N, C-alpha and C positions, 0 to 999 in steps of 0.2 A: 211583087207588085211595084209598079212604077208610078211616080208622081212628078209631073213636069219633066219627064224624060230621065229621071233618076230613080235608082233602086231604093225604095223607102226602107226595106228591111236592112240593107247595107248601111244606110245612113244611121239608123237607130243603133245597129251593132257597133259601128264606129264611134258614135257618141257615147255609148255605154263603156267602151274600152277607155275612153278619156277620163271617165269619172275616177276620182282618186279614192273614193270610199269602197271600191270593189277589192276583194281579196285577190291574190294571185290565182287561186283556184277558180274563182268566178271568171277572171279574165281569160284563163287558159280554156275554160269551157266555151266561152264566147268565141274565142279564136278557133277552137276545134270545130264548132258548128259553122263558122263563117268561111274558113279556109279549107278547101278539100284536101284530103290526105295526099292525093296525087301531086299536088303542087309542091310538096316537100318542105324540108327544113328551112330553106332559104326564104320561101314565101312566108312561112310562119314567123320567122324572125323579123321580117319587114313590117309585119302588122304590129308587133309589140316588142320592144327591146327589153322590157322589164319582166317578161314571162319566159322562163326557160322552155326550150323545146320539149324536154322530158315531161313537164307538166301538161303540155298540150297533148302529147302522146298518151298520157294517163287519162286525160279527158276523153280522148277518142276511144279508149278501152271502155269507158263508162257508156259512151254512145253506142258502141257495138254490143255490149253484153247486158246493159241495164238502162236502156234508153228512157224509161219513165223517170229516172233520177236526174236527167239533164236539167229540167226546169227548176228542180229543187236546189241544184248547185248554183245555177244562175241567179236565182232570187235570194240565195244566202240561207235557205232553210236547212241545207245539208252541206257539209264541207266536201271538197273534192276527195280528200283522203278516205272519208267514210263511204262515199259513193264508189270509189275505186276498190275498196275492200269488198263491197258487195258484188261488184262486177267481176272481180277476180274469183270470188267464191263460186259464182255462177259459171264462169269459164272453166274452172277446174272441175266442177261438178259435171258439166257436159263432157269434158275430156275423159273423165273416169268411165263414162258409159261407152266410150268408143273402143272397139277391139284393138289391141296392140298399143294402147296408149301408155306411155311411161308414167303418166300422172295417176294411173290407177293404183299404183302401189306406194307412191311417195309424193310429197310436196317439196318444192325447193324452199330453202330457208327464207327467201324474200317473200314468196307466196304465202308461206305459213304465217309469217309475221303480219302480212296484210289482212289475212282472213281472221286472225284472232283478235 
């Protein structure tokens, strides 16, 4: 939506990123929603210097595998780590069902820690 020739959603997202009371997880999610993955690491780092690209990547995992949790992370009702654990659980569950998947028999140490 535009207002006076400006993207109103972009303005709101940018204003939210400037708020100091947001957690890094909330900021990472706002960036992940705002900056398309195709723009890459450099574009993401230009948006916010205090949020590591890894956290934005984790937020994108939540968007892809547990999209209904995005608003909960943004509003602070759920932390990014908890949403990531659920998204990872769902991703691994889907992969287990695919023929030939290496995840059918085992979880990586990192994934096992996120799911538990």
